[in-house]
N, C-alpha and C positions, 0 to 999 in steps of 0.2 A: 702366895695366892695368885692365880691367873688374873691378868688384867683384861679388860674388854678392848678389843682391837677392831678397827673398821677395815673390813676385808672385801675385796671385789670377788664375788662368787659367780657372777654370770655377765656375759657381754653379748651384744648383738648389734647389727648395723643394717642399714638399707642403702644400697648404692643404686641410684636410678639407672635404668638400662640405656637411656638415650645418650650417645656419645657425641659431643660437639668438638671437632678437631680444630686446630689452629687454621688449617687451610680454609675452613668455612668462613673465616673473617676476611678473606682476601678481597672480596668484592664490597666490603663495608667501608663507607667513608667515615673518617674520624675527624673530630674538631677539638680544638683546645678549649680551656675554660673561658677564654676570651672570644669564643665563637669563630675563631679563625680556622679555616680548613687546613689540615695537616697534609702537606703535599708530597711527603716521602712515599715512595712506591710501597704498596701494601705488603709485598713479600719482605721488604726491608723492615717495616714496622713489626711484622709478626716474628721475624727471626730475632730481632733485638729483644722483643718481649720474652721469647723462649729462653734466650741466653740469660736474662736477668732473673726471671721467676722460676725457670725450670719446667713450666707448664707446657705440655704438648696437647693434652686433651682435658676436658672437663665433663661432668655429668649434669644433665638437666632433667627435672622431673617431668613425667607425662602430663599432658594437659588436664587430665581428670584427677591428678594426685595433688593433695595439699600437704603442707608441712606436718600437720597432725596425723595425716594418713601414714606418711613415711615413719614418723616417730612411733606410731602404734605397731608397725611391723617390726621395727628394731626392738621395741619393748618386749614383744612376744618372744622374740628370739633370745633376749637376755634372760627372761623369766624361765624359759625352757632350759637354757644353759645352766642356770642356777638350780634347776630341779626343785622349784619351790611352788607353793600355792599362792597365786597372786592375791588372794583374800587376806594373806598374812602381812602384806605390805603396810607399813606405817606412813610412808610418804611417797608421793610421786612429784619429783621436781623437774620441771621442763625449762631448759634454757633455749631461747630463740631471740630474735631481734625484731621481726616484722609480722609475727603471727601467721595466720592463713591468708594467702593472697591468691585469688583466683586468676587463672591464666588470662592474659590480655587486659588485666587491670593492675593498678598499683595501690588499691585500697586494702588496708589491712583489716583483718577480722580477728579480734581477741575477745569476743563476747559470745559464749563463755570462754574462759581461759583455755589455752591448749591442753594444759594438764587435766582440766575437767573433761574435755573431749576425749582425751586418751583413756582416762579412767573409765568413762562411759563405754568406749569402744572395746576395752578389755573385759567389760562385764563385771567389774569389781563392785560389789554391793556394800561392803564394809564401810560404814560412815566414819570410822576412826582412821581410815586411810585418807590422809589429807593431801590434796592435789593443788599445786600452785606453780605459777610461772616465775622466772627471774629474767631480768634484762641486765646484761653485764657486758655487752659486746661479744667479741669472739671468745674471751675467756669464760663465757657463761657456764659451759659444762664443768670446767674445773671448779668454778665458784659453787655450783650445785654439789659437787663432791665434798668441798670444804664444809658446806652447810650440813650435809648429811653426816659427816664425821662429827661435827659439833653436837648434833642432836643425839647421835648414838652414844658419844662419850658422856653426855649429860644424862643419859638414861631415859630420854624422851622417846627414842625410836630404836627398833632392833633391825628393821629391814627397810631399805630405801631404794627406790628406782630413780636414777638420774639419767635424763635424756637431753641430748643436744640435737636440734633439727632446724633446718633452714632451707628456703627456696630463694636464694639470692638472685637467681636468673630472672625473677619477676620484679626486682627493684632496681635493675641496672639500666643505665642510659647507653643504648647501643652505639651512640656517636662518641662515646668516651672510651679511650684506649684501655682504661682500667677495667672496663666491663669484661675483658677477656680473662681476668683473674678468677672471677666468681663462679660458683657452682651450687648444686643442691645435694642434700643427703641427710642422713640421720644416724646417730649412734646412741646406744643405751647401755647402762651398767646397773647391775644390782649390787648393793653394798649391804653387808650384814655385820652384826655385832658378834664377834667370835672370841671366846675366852682363850687366852694363850699366855704362857709364861715367857715365850720368846717374843722379841719385838718384831712384829709382822704387820702387814697392811699399811695404813697411813702412818708415817713416822713424824712428819712435820709439814707445815704449810706456811705460805707467805703471800700476802695480798697488799697491793697498793693502788691508789687512785690519784692520778695527777689531773686536776680539773681547772687549771688556770688557763694559760695560753694553749694548753694541749687539748682542752675540752672539745673543740670543734675540728680536730684533725679529720674526723669522719663525721659527715653531716648530710642533710638533705638539701638539694638545690635543683634548679631547673636544668633542662637538657643543654648540652653543649651546642646543639643544632641551632643555627641562627634563626630567629623568628619563632622559636618554640614557645609554647604556652607557659608563662611564668608560674601559673597555678598548678601545673603538673610537675611533680618533683621526684627526684631519683637519688639513690645513694651516691655520695661523692666522697673522694678520699684525697687528702693532700699527701701523696705518696712519699715524697722526699722527707717531709716532716715526720711522717709515721716511721720511716726507716731510721732516721737519725735519733728519734726518741727511743725506739725499741732497742737499737743496738747499744745505746748507752745504759738503759735502765733494766732490761730483762736479765742480762747476766748477773747484775748486782742482786736482783731479787732471787735468782736461782741459788747464788752462793749463800745468801742470808737464810734460805730455806735449809740448805745442807748444813750450815753452821748450827741451826737450832737443834738438829738431831745428831750432831757430831759425826756426820758422814763426809769423808773426803771425796773429791770429785772423781778420783781414780777408782772408787768403789762402785760408781754408777755404771751399770751394764748397758742401759738403753735410755735415750732421751726421746720422749714423745712430745714434740713441739707442735704448736699450731702451724698448720700447713698453709702459710700465706705467701712465702717467697723462699725459694731454695737457698739463695745466697745469704739471705738474712738469717735463716735458721743455722746455716753453717757458721755464720759470724757470731751467733749467740754462743755456740759451744766453744769456738776458738777463743772468744773473749773471756768466757768462764774459766777455761784452762789457764789463760794468762793471769787471771786473778790469783791463781795458785802458783804462779811462777813457772808454768809448764808451757812449752811451745808446741809439742806434738800431740795431736788428738788421735786416739786409736781409730782405726777404720771400722766400719760396720757398726758404729755405735748409735747412729741416728737413722731410724727407719723413715722413709719418705713415701707419701702417697700422692703428693701434689702433681707429679708428672702426668698421671692419668686421671686423677679425680679433681684437680683444681682446689680452690679455696671455698669450702662449704661452711665457713665460720665455725659456730659452736659444734658442728658435727665432725670436724677434722680429727681431733684427738681421740674421741671414743671410737670412731671408725677405724683409725689407724691401730689403736690398741687391740680392737677386736680382730683385725686381720692378722696381727702378729701373734696374738694369743692362740689363734686357731691355725697358725703356720700357713697363712695364705699370702704372705708378702715376701717374695724373694727367699733368701736363706735366713731371714730374721726369726729368732725364736727366743723364748724365755724359759728359765728353769726355776723351780721352787727355791726361794732364798735370794734370788737376784734383786738388786736394788735398781729401780727405774725412777725417772723424774718426768713429771708432766709440767709443762709451762706454756703460758699463752700471753698474748697482748692484743688489745683491741679498743674499740670505741669507748671513749669516756674521759681520758684514756685510762684503761685499767690493765693491771699486770697481776698474774698470780702463778704460783708454783706449788707442787706437791711432791714430796719425797715418799716413795712407796716401796715396800718390800713384798715381792711376789710370794 
């Protein structure tokens, strides 16, 4: 008898049109967290930043565009791609971290929740379509996927819309070098319950939260600029701590996910990893292969969008998957039956991974 599988039937994304290049930071003064001016030449700071992260450009939302606006556009594209009636959706799950933030402010607006705003914007009248937000750091979209899978396999839902959207450009401290990492965007995915005799769709998941000394690796604090108002706070990141934590724990979670469904790492055709740092993502896959006693990682196995799109938090993976699905990223593409892995790490600190058969 066919089993119910959770399958991605539609994807969509919104990539803001405004490009912010590394060169545009050349006139910016940067300060350390101790409020000391960083005296290195700007070009040297920017070049070192590019070498470490791989980021050359990032995208910022237009001044009249909010997080929920971008999410709604991505959602419409995903619904259209799935060729479905939005009134048949059972759940709308929206991952974000800061809600709607108007340009030139840092005040978040989550009343009503972004999911409610998006359902309203989509014109969905069905009251049985439940709309809610989740806060899970950068792994939020994957966590939404995991929740949708649980609801579908429990028989509670048949169709779910999962969205990741963020406008990080509005919570960054421009005097902090880490501000160059972050960007804006939205990605959306429709998941449906599909009966199938063959193992397809979501095969296994893995989630962890480390909330002891790791809890505040990402946090809110005042600007690095000397004399800044301590009551005006911005997103801050302990970059070295995040890197050390992630490079140790993410590969272990990825392997645990693969082990749950009996998939060997060499069967994975693509790794869709949170686009936070190019070298860190490369380190994840190399470390994962070493856990299997393998030294060589196949080329062209890890699509990357960070070079041109930066780190848009919860939007990075669904945007990346949408680009590859529609053959819009380099020579990357997928075929039916391919096994792929989604994995992310972020504030909390949280880690999750999903093994998926296309």
